MMTF fields as JSON, N, C-alpha, C and O atoms, coordinates in Angstrom:
{
  "mmtfVersion": "1.0.0",
  "mmtfProducer": "UNKNOWN",
  "numBonds": 387,
  "numAtoms": 388,
  "numGroups": 97,
  "numChains": 1,
  "numModels": 1,
  "chainsPerModel": [1],
  "groupsPerChain": [97],
  "chainIdList": ["A"],
  "bondAtomList": [4, 2, 8, 6, 12, 10, 16, 14, 20, 18, 24, 22, 28, 26, 32, 30, 36, 34, 40, 38, 44, 42, 48, 46, 52, 50, 56, 54, 60, 58, 64, 62, 68, 66, 72, 70, 76, 74, 80, 78, 84, 82, 88, 86, 92, 90, 96, 94, 100, 98, 104, 102, 108, 106, 112, 110, 116, 114, 120, 118, 124, 122, 128, 126, 132, 130, 136, 134, 140, 138, 144, 142, 148, 146, 152, 150, 156, 154, 160, 158, 164, 162, 168, 166, 172, 170, 176, 174, 180, 178, 184, 182, 188, 186, 192, 190, 196, 194, 200, 198, 204, 202, 208, 206, 212, 210, 216, 214, 220, 218, 224, 222, 228, 226, 232, 230, 236, 234, 240, 238, 244, 242, 248, 246, 252, 250, 256, 254, 260, 258, 264, 262, 268, 266, 272, 270, 276, 274, 280, 278, 284, 282, 288, 286, 292, 290, 296, 294, 300, 298, 304, 302, 308, 306, 312, 310, 316, 314, 320, 318, 324, 322, 328, 326, 332, 330, 336, 334, 340, 338, 344, 342, 348, 346, 352, 350, 356, 354, 360, 358, 364, 362, 368, 366, 372, 370, 376, 374, 380, 378, 384, 382],
  "bondOrderList": [1, 1, 1, 1, 1, 1, 1, 1, 1, 1, 1, 1, 1, 1, 1, 1, 1, 1, 1, 1, 1, 1, 1, 1, 1, 1, 1, 1, 1, 1, 1, 1, 1, 1, 1, 1, 1, 1, 1, 1, 1, 1, 1, 1, 1, 1, 1, 1, 1, 1, 1, 1, 1, 1, 1, 1, 1, 1, 1, 1, 1, 1, 1, 1, 1, 1, 1, 1, 1, 1, 1, 1, 1, 1, 1, 1, 1, 1, 1, 1, 1, 1, 1, 1, 1, 1, 1, 1, 1, 1, 1, 1, 1, 1, 1, 1],
  "groupList": [{"groupName": "UNK", "atomNameList": ["N", "CA", "C", "O"], "elementList": ["N", "C", "C", "O"], "formalChargeList": [0, 0, 0, 0], "bondAtomList": [1, 0, 2, 1, 3, 2], "bondOrderList": [1, 1, 2], "singleLetterCode": "X", "chemCompType": "L-PEPTIDE LINKING"}],
  "groupTypeList": [0, 0, 0, 0, 0, 0, 0, 0, 0, 0, 0, 0, 0, 0, 0, 0, 0, 0, 0, 0, 0, 0, 0, 0, 0, 0, 0, 0, 0, 0, 0, 0, 0, 0, 0, 0, 0, 0, 0, 0, 0, 0, 0, 0, 0, 0, 0, 0, 0, 0, 0, 0, 0, 0, 0, 0, 0, 0, 0, 0, 0, 0, 0, 0, 0, 0, 0, 0, 0, 0, 0, 0, 0, 0, 0, 0, 0, 0, 0, 0, 0, 0, 0, 0, 0, 0, 0, 0, 0, 0, 0, 0, 0, 0, 0, 0, 0],
  "groupIdList": [1, 2, 3, 4, 5, 6, 7, 8, 9, 10, 11, 12, 13, 14, 15, 16, 17, 18, 19, 20, 21, 22, 23, 24, 25, 26, 27, 28, 29, 30, 31, 32, 33, 34, 35, 36, 37, 38, 39, 40, 41, 42, 43, 44, 45, 46, 47, 48, 49, 50, 51, 52, 53, 54, 55, 56, 57, 58, 59, 60, 61, 62, 63, 64, 65, 66, 67, 68, 69, 70, 71, 72, 73, 74, 75, 76, 77, 78, 79, 80, 81, 82, 83, 84, 85, 86, 87, 88, 89, 90, 91, 92, 93, 94, 95, 96, 97],
  "secStructList": [7, 6, 6, 3, 3, 3, 3, 3, 7, 7, 7, 1, 6, 6, 6, 6, 6, 1, 7, 6, 6, 7, 3, 3, 3, 3, 3, 1, 4, 4, 4, 4, 1, 7, 7, 7, 6, 6, 7, 3, 3, 3, 3, 3, 3, 6, 6, 6, 3, 3, 3, 3, 3, 3, 3, 3, 3, 3, 7, 6, 6, 1, 7, 3, 3, 3, 3, 7, 1, 1, 6, 6, 1, 7, 7, 2, 2, 2, 2, 7, 3, 3, 7, 4, 4, 4, 3, 3, 3, 3, 3, 3, 3, 3, 3, 7, 7],
  "xCoordList": [7.957, 8.779, 7.892, 7.939, 7.098, 6.251, 5.297, 4.955, 4.868, 3.911, 4.519, 3.789, 5.848, 6.521, 7.254, 7.749, 7.312, 8.05, 8.872, 8.429, 10.063, 10.888, 10.953, 11.326, 10.585, 10.528, 11.267, 11.296, 11.86, 12.509, 11.524, 10.891, 11.405, 10.501, 11.247, 12.354, 10.626, 11.314, 10.717, 11.415, 9.472, 8.849, 8.809, 9.145, 8.392, 8.349, 6.942, 6.76, 5.951, 4.565, 4.237, 3.229, 5.068, 4.802, 5.715, 5.661, 6.556, 7.442, 6.629, 5.65, 6.978, 8.179, 8.004, 8.963, 6.827, 6.566, 7.411, 8.036, 7.425, 8.234, 9.062, 8.564, 10.317, 11.15, 11.545, 11.66, 11.748, 12.247, 13.608, 14.425, 13.842, 15.116, 15.197, 16.143, 14.208, 14.24, 13.607, 13.049, 13.698, 13.095, 11.928, 11.926, 10.93, 9.796, 9.626, 9.979, 9.077, 8.702, 7.179, 6.544, 6.599, 5.142, 4.736, 5.452, 3.57, 3.07, 1.71, 0.803, 1.57, 0.28, -0.629, -1.854, -0.017, -0.793, -1.692, -2.777, -1.266, -2.062, -3.36, -4.261, -3.459, -4.677, -5.824, -6.965, -5.528, -6.584, -7.423, -8.545, -6.873, -7.579, -8.271, -7.877, -9.293, -9.985, -9.022, -8.164, -9.183, -8.376, -9.13, -10.355, -8.373, -8.996, -8.167, -7.002, -8.788, -8.114, -6.839, -6.802, -5.801, -4.531, -3.491, -2.299, -3.918, -2.959, -2.249, -2.835, -0.991, -0.212, -0.132, 0.168, -0.41, -0.493, 0.408, 0.727, 0.816, 1.447, 0.34, -0.272, 0.098, -1.031, -0.509, 0.353, -1.025, -0.761, -1.883, -2.875, -1.706, -2.746, -2.901, -1.902, -4.139, -4.339, -3.801, -3.473, -3.706, -3.228, -1.793, -1.037, -1.409, -0.122, 0.919, 2.03, 0.584, 1.534, 1.647, 0.706, 2.795, 3.002, 3.301, 4.278, 2.44, 2.562, 2.373, 1.784, 2.882, 2.673, 1.805, 2.135, 0.701, -0.227, -0.848, -0.733, -1.506, -2.228, -3.718, -4.229, -4.409, -5.853, -6.517, -6.368, -7.251, -8.029, -9.394, -9.871, -10.01, -11.297, -11.614, -11.063, -12.502, -13.035, -14.53, -15.226, -15.026, -16.43, -17.364, -16.917, -18.66, -19.663, -19.657, -20.241, -19.003, -18.906, -17.605, -17.356, -16.783, -15.524, -14.35, -13.258, -14.542, -13.432, -12.534, -13.0, -11.241, -10.238, -9.81, -9.368, -9.947, -9.512, -8.247, -8.217, -7.206, -5.915, -5.401, -5.915, -4.356, -3.754, -2.271, -1.806, -1.539, -0.135, -0.031, -1.033, 1.159, 1.379, 1.98, 2.198, 2.248, 2.928, 1.98, 1.141, 2.113, 1.257, 1.445, 0.566, 2.577, 2.836, 2.202, 2.207, 1.658, 1.058, -0.254, -0.889, -0.641, -1.951, -3.038, -2.863, -4.151, -5.252, -5.991, -5.825, -6.796, -7.631, -8.491, -8.643, -9.046, -9.906, -9.131, -9.63, -7.904, -7.09, -6.691, -6.657, -6.393, -6.033, -7.25, -7.144, -8.398, -9.631, -9.63, -8.659, -10.719, -10.835, -10.159, -10.054, -9.703, -9.215, -9.882, -10.287, -9.993, -10.566, -9.437, -8.262, -9.815, -8.838, -7.898, -6.772, -8.335, -7.497, -6.263, -5.321, -6.245, -5.095, -4.068, -3.008, -4.372, -3.469, -2.398, -2.709, -1.135, -0.003, 0.315, 0.652, 0.207, 0.505, 0.377, 0.225, 0.439, 0.405, 1.832, 2.594, 2.191, 3.53, 3.635, 2.828, 4.641, 4.813, 6.114, 6.292, 7.018, 8.276, 8.878, 8.859, 9.415, 10.114, 11.568, 11.863, 12.478, 13.915, 14.452, 14.752, 14.57, 15.02, 16.527, 17.245, 17.0, 18.444, 19.091, 20.302],
  "yCoordList": [1.052, -0.151, -1.387, -2.185, -1.561, -2.73, -3.003, -4.157, -1.972, -2.161, -2.523, -2.81, -2.517, -2.82, -1.576, -0.776, -1.43, -0.314, -0.85, -1.736, -0.311, -0.588, 0.711, 1.759, 0.625, 1.807, 1.545, 0.419, 2.592, 2.497, 2.957, 4.004, 2.164, 2.484, 3.377, 3.054, 4.509, 5.456, 5.54, 5.945, 5.179, 5.305, 3.991, 2.937, 4.072, 2.893, 2.334, 1.406, 2.876, 2.488, 1.056, 0.515, 0.425, -0.953, -1.964, -3.158, -1.486, -2.402, -3.269, -2.779, -4.51, -5.208, -5.901, -6.476, -5.859, -6.556, -5.985, -6.731, -4.661, -3.975, -2.919, -1.828, -3.232, -2.304, -1.051, -1.073, 0.028, 1.266, 0.996, 0.265, 1.595, 1.457, 0.313, 0.235, -0.584, -1.69, -1.258, -0.166, -2.108, -1.845, -2.799, -3.921, -2.336, -3.192, -3.196, -2.243, -4.293, -4.412, -4.424, -5.241, -3.52, -3.421, -3.633, -3.259, -4.242, -4.524, -3.891, -4.055, -3.172, -2.597, -3.689, -3.603, -4.716, -5.769, -6.537, -6.969, -6.712, -7.483, -6.773, -7.386, -5.486, -4.743, -5.145, -4.737, -5.938, -6.445, -7.512, -7.8, -8.097, -9.119, -8.481, -7.396, -9.133, -8.573, -8.383, -9.225, -7.265, -6.982, -7.454, -7.576, -7.718, -8.164, -7.708, -7.335, -7.746, -7.349, -8.16, -9.359, -7.488, -8.131, -7.909, -8.092, -7.518, -7.237, -5.917, -4.993, -5.85, -4.628, -3.857, -4.414, -2.562, -1.717, -0.502, -0.047, 0.017, 1.323, 2.264, 2.057, 3.296, 4.2, 5.617, 6.076, 6.303, 7.73, 8.453, 8.869, 8.589, 9.137, 10.634, 11.35, 11.123, 12.551, 13.484, 14.635, 13.013, 13.858, 13.536, 14.441, 12.259, 11.83, 11.453, 11.058, 11.566, 11.243, 9.738, 8.99, 9.305, 7.882, 7.147, 7.443, 6.185, 5.417, 3.934, 3.558, 3.106, 1.659, 1.279, 1.594, 0.605, 0.215, -1.139, -1.66, -1.69, -2.956, -2.647, -1.775, -3.359, -3.162, -3.655, -4.817, -2.758, -3.131, -3.667, -4.679, -2.966, -3.404, -2.649, -1.58, -3.218, -2.545, -2.413, -3.415, -1.181, -0.971, -1.281, -1.586, -1.194, -1.576, -0.662, -1.001, 0.491, 1.42, 1.225, 1.921, 0.273, -0.015, 0.807, 0.698, 1.635, 2.42, 1.53, 0.625, 1.806, 1.006, 1.739, 2.887, 1.061, 1.584, 0.828, -0.402, 1.549, 0.918, 1.203, 2.058, 0.445, 0.593, 0.289, -0.355, 0.759, 0.396, -0.843, -1.305, -1.384, -2.595, -2.262, -3.159, -0.993, -0.552, 0.324, 1.028, 0.281, 1.101, 2.598, 3.385, 3.0, 4.424, 4.927, 6.128, 4.016, 4.399, 5.141, 5.018, 5.905, 6.546, 5.482, 4.386, 5.805, 4.839, 4.741, 5.578, 3.714, 3.523, 4.766, 5.22, 5.306, 6.485, 7.724, 8.525, 7.885, 9.041, 8.977, 10.002, 7.789, 7.627, 7.819, 8.375, 7.355, 7.497, 6.617, 5.911, 6.666, 5.815, 6.433, 7.654, 5.563, 5.998, 5.122, 3.994, 5.652, 4.818, 4.11, 4.434, 3.149, 2.32, 3.15, 2.728, 4.303, 5.167, 5.688, 6.137, 5.638, 6.092, 4.986, 5.242, 3.768, 2.653, 2.617, 2.568, 2.64, 2.574, 1.121, 0.801, 0.249, -1.162, -1.973, -1.435, -3.284, -4.215, -4.661, -4.966, -4.699, -5.131, -6.636, -7.421, -7.02, -8.442, -9.006, -10.222, -8.114, -8.591, -7.502, -6.32, -7.932, -7.021, -7.456, -8.622, -6.518, -6.792, -6.141, -4.947, -6.945, -6.43, -6.305, -7.062, -5.316, -5.077, -6.195, -6.176],
  "zCoordList": [-16.753, -16.827, -16.841, -15.904, -17.865, -18.049, -16.895, -16.638, -16.205, -15.121, -13.786, -12.837, -13.685, -12.428, -11.94, -12.733, -10.618, -10.017, -8.859, -8.129, -8.695, -7.526, -6.732, -7.259, -5.464, -4.609, -3.304, -2.809, -2.756, -1.447, -0.379, -0.51, 0.671, 1.78, 2.766, 3.196, 3.121, 4.002, 5.402, 6.331, 5.584, 6.897, 7.65, 7.111, 8.905, 9.777, 9.978, 10.766, 9.286, 9.545, 9.158, 9.613, 8.324, 7.907, 8.602, 8.305, 9.53, 10.258, 11.207, 11.77, 11.408, 10.947, 9.582, 9.066, 9.003, 7.745, 6.611, 5.856, 6.497, 5.482, 6.21, 6.489, 6.521, 7.289, 6.51, 5.284, 7.237, 6.631, 6.009, 6.568, 4.843, 4.166, 3.179, 2.394, 3.208, 2.254, 0.933, 0.829, -0.052, -1.356, -1.565, -1.057, -2.325, -2.668, -4.189, -4.883, -4.669, -6.073, -6.104, -5.437, -6.878, -6.988, -8.44, -9.368, -8.609, -9.945, -10.16, -9.344, -11.252, -11.649, -12.237, -12.14, -12.849, -13.518, -12.558, -12.947, -11.329, -10.379, -10.008, -9.435, -10.331, -10.027, -10.952, -10.738, -11.974, -12.849, -12.142, -12.557, -11.07, -10.308, -9.105, -8.676, -8.556, -7.383, -6.208, -5.945, -5.518, -4.339, -3.099, -3.109, -2.029, -0.784, 0.415, 0.28, 1.574, 2.812, 2.992, 2.715, 3.457, 3.721, 2.631, 2.875, 1.435, 0.372, 0.667, 1.23, 0.282, 0.483, -0.826, -1.882, -0.727, -1.912, -1.803, -0.705, -2.952, -3.038, -3.506, -4.555, -2.709, -2.944, -3.145, -2.395, -4.146, -4.307, -3.569, -4.166, -2.277, -1.397, -1.639, -1.712, -1.765, -2.046, -0.96, -1.249, 0.267, 1.368, 1.783, 2.137, 1.743, 2.294, 1.234, 1.585, -0.036, -1.098, -1.317, -1.05, -1.801, -2.1, -0.794, -0.106, -0.47, 0.771, 0.47, -0.544, 1.369, 1.295, 2.482, 3.625, 2.214, 3.275, 2.963, 1.853, 3.968, 3.846, 3.737, 4.441, 2.86, 2.747, 4.034, 4.413, 4.701, 5.884, 5.453, 5.965, 4.499, 3.962, 2.688, 2.424, 1.912, 0.732, 0.978, 1.145, 1.001, 1.363, 0.185, -0.921, 0.452, -0.555, -1.78, -2.809, -1.673, -2.8, -3.588, -4.573, -3.141, -3.819, -3.333, -3.89, -2.301, -1.758, -0.91, -0.219, -0.98, -0.284, 0.979, 0.929, 2.104, 3.398, 3.77, 3.711, 4.151, 4.39, 5.788, 6.509, 6.147, 7.477, 7.394, 6.454, 8.386, 8.534, 9.394, 9.941, 9.521, 10.326, 11.685, 12.5, 11.939, 13.136, 13.956, 13.394, 15.268, 16.135, 15.923, 16.273, 15.355, 15.126, 13.831, 13.564, 13.028, 11.754, 11.973, 13.021, 10.973, 11.009, 11.048, 10.515, 11.676, 11.77, 10.433, 9.546, 10.319, 9.127, 8.902, 7.768, 9.964, 9.863, 9.429, 8.638, 9.947, 9.563, 8.089, 7.408, 7.603, 6.195, 5.294, 4.201, 5.764, 4.993, 3.749, 3.475, 3.005, 1.822, 0.603, 0.481, -0.297, -1.606, -2.66, -2.378, -3.876, -4.934, -5.684, -5.517, -6.504, -7.201, -8.075, -8.337, -8.519, -9.337, -8.625, -9.278, -7.296, -6.515, -6.272, -5.701, -6.699, -6.459, -7.545, -8.736, -7.123, -8.044, -8.379, -9.519, -7.389, -7.619, -6.359, -5.262, -6.532, -5.41, -5.115, -6.032, -3.837, -3.441, -3.699, -3.201, -4.483, -4.769, -4.185, -4.112, -3.773, -3.194, -2.327, -2.672, -1.188, -0.273, -0.221, 0.042, -0.471, -0.416, 0.849, 0.869, 1.909, 3.201, 3.228, 2.575, 4.008, 4.14, 4.913, 5.129]
}
């Protein structure tokens, strides 16, 4: 759909920023610009499937380390690094219930 996706959030790991049950709009086009800590991404994680997380840091090798916004979320270390090829899009809008 022209590089945009609408997805329903099912978990609580991004609460209160992105509540469970809300919808998000993600854009693949924004990945053409440099990414930085604090941006929220939709990631096709090799172990955890499609997840929404916040960039914690990008290491010197270009790997993206992410985190949830909730204390119940997996830690940065548990999620581990992913490369840019695993990024589905950047969250550009949250539609809260």
